[in-house]
C-alpha positions in Angstrom: -9.6 13.8 -6.4 -10.3 10.8 -8.5 -7.2 9.1 -7.3 -8.1 9.9 -3.7 -11.5 8.4 -4.2 -10.0 5.2 -5.6 -7.7 4.8 -2.6 -10.6 5.5 -0.2 -12.6 2.8 -2.0 -9.7 0.4 -1.7 -9.5 1.1 2.0 -13.2 0.1 2.4 -12.8 -2.9 0.2 -9.7 -4.0 2.0 -11.0 -3.1 5.4 -9.7 -6.5 6.5 -6.6 -4.8 7.7 -4.4 -7.7 6.7 -4.9 -7.1 3.1 -4.6 -3.3 3.5 -1.3 -3.8 5.4 0.0 -5.7 2.4 -0.8 -2.8 0.1 0.9 -0.5 2.5 4.0 -2.6 2.4 3.9 -2.6 -1.4 3.8 1.2 -1.3 6.8 1.3 1.0 8.6 -1.1 -1.3 8.6 1.5 -4.0 10.3 3.9 -1.6 12.9 1.4 -0.5 13.3 -0.1 -3.9 16.1 2.4 -4.7 17.3 3.1 -1.2 18.4 -0.1 0.3 17.8 -3.8 -0.3 14.8 -5.1 1.6 15.1 -8.1 4.0 13.0 -11.1 3.2 
């Protein structure tokens, strides 16, 4: 629950959308980090 609350808070803080999108990309990076090389 604590973790969820933190993420929810981040969403509100980064409601800009652009910043949130960057965080989303970082999260995906972790998934792709070991799968395939990312394209710059």
